[in-house]
C-alpha positions in Angstrom: 166.7 118.4 145.2 164.4 118.7 142.3 162.8 122.1 142.2 159.1 122.1 141.0 156.2 124.5 140.8 152.9 122.9 141.7 150.1 124.6 139.9 147.0 125.9 141.8 144.7 123.3 140.3 147.0 120.5 141.6 146.7 121.9 145.2 142.9 122.3 144.9 142.6 118.7 143.6 144.9 117.5 146.4 142.7 119.2 149.1 139.5 117.9 147.5 140.8 114.4 146.8 143.8 113.7 149.1 144.3 110.1 147.8 144.5 111.3 144.1 147.7 111.7 142.1 147.7 115.4 142.9 147.4 114.5 146.6 150.4 112.2 146.2 152.4 115.0 144.5 151.6 117.4 147.3 152.5 114.8 149.9 155.9 114.4 148.2 156.5 118.1 148.5 155.4 118.1 152.2 157.8 115.3 152.9 160.5 117.3 151.1 161.1 114.7 148.4 160.9 117.6 145.9 161.3 121.3 146.5 158.1 123.2 145.8 158.6 126.8 144.9 155.6 129.2 145.0 155.0 132.9 144.7 152.7 135.2 146.7 150.5 135.5 143.6 150.0 131.8 143.4 149.2 131.6 147.1 146.5 134.3 146.7 145.0 132.4 143.8 144.9 129.2 145.9 143.3 131.2 148.8 140.7 132.7 146.4 139.7 129.3 144.9 139.5 127.5 148.3 137.0 130.2 149.5 135.0 130.6 146.3 134.9 127.1 144.8 135.3 124.8 147.9 133.5 127.3 150.2 136.2 127.0 152.9 136.0 129.5 155.8 138.9 131.8 156.6 140.3 129.6 159.4 140.5 126.5 157.2 141.8 128.4 154.2 144.5 130.2 156.2 145.6 126.9 157.8 146.0 125.4 154.3 148.0 128.4 153.1 150.3 128.2 156.1 150.9 124.5 155.5 151.9 125.2 151.9 154.2 128.0 153.0 155.8 125.7 155.5 157.0 123.2 152.9 157.6 125.7 150.0 160.2 128.2 149.0 158.6 131.5 148.3 159.9 133.6 145.4 158.8 137.0 144.0 159.2 136.9 140.2 160.6 140.0 138.6 159.4 139.2 135.1 155.8 139.7 134.1 154.9 137.3 131.2 152.1 137.3 128.7 152.7 133.9 127.1 149.2 132.4 127.7 145.8 134.1 127.4 144.8 132.9 130.9 146.7 135.3 133.1 147.0 133.1 136.3 148.9 130.6 134.1 151.5 133.2 133.4 152.1 133.6 137.1 153.0 129.9 137.2 155.6 130.4 134.4 157.0 133.5 136.1 157.5 131.6 139.3 159.1 128.6 137.6 161.5 130.9 135.7 162.4 132.9 138.8 163.0 129.7 140.8 164.9 127.9 138.1 162.5 125.0 138.5 162.9 121.9 136.4 159.2 121.0 136.3 155.8 122.6 136.5 153.2 120.1 137.7 149.8 121.1 136.3 146.4 119.9 135.1 145.8 123.0 133.1 145.5 122.4 129.4 146.9 125.8 128.5 150.2 125.0 130.3 150.2 121.3 129.3 149.9 122.3 125.6 153.2 124.1 125.9 154.9 120.9 127.1 158.1 122.7 127.8 158.8 126.4 128.4 162.4 127.6 128.3 163.7 124.3 129.4 161.1 123.7 132.1 159.1 120.5 131.6 155.3 120.8 132.1 153.7 117.6 133.3 150.4 116.3 134.7 150.6 114.9 138.2 150.3 111.4 136.8 153.2 112.0 134.4 155.3 113.5 137.1 154.5 110.6 139.4 155.4 108.0 136.8 158.6 109.8 135.8 160.0 110.5 139.3 158.7 107.9 141.8 
């Protein structure tokens, strides 16, 4: 099964607009058509943004985090990278390297500018959808 790391911004977009491309990507992971890999640091970032930007309460936020955990493999990266100036983006790269993921799915311009990192493709949700559907 294709191992992917879905970036925080894709999850947030999927929760906000479930019928969007990010929503479709997350549904693929839920249905186990791809294997999403995530780290505790990424889960914390998702939790923070759901509360601070979407104003979700604790119960709704924890329910979303549990759902992500249910269909994801959780890894704890051993490396601490400083490739990109935006530190949360480095957590995505660390997770992908630790998991030996093939693809990072992101809407983040810092990551997308890389295009590829140590053999890991970095794609938008739309690019991923077009390539793998």
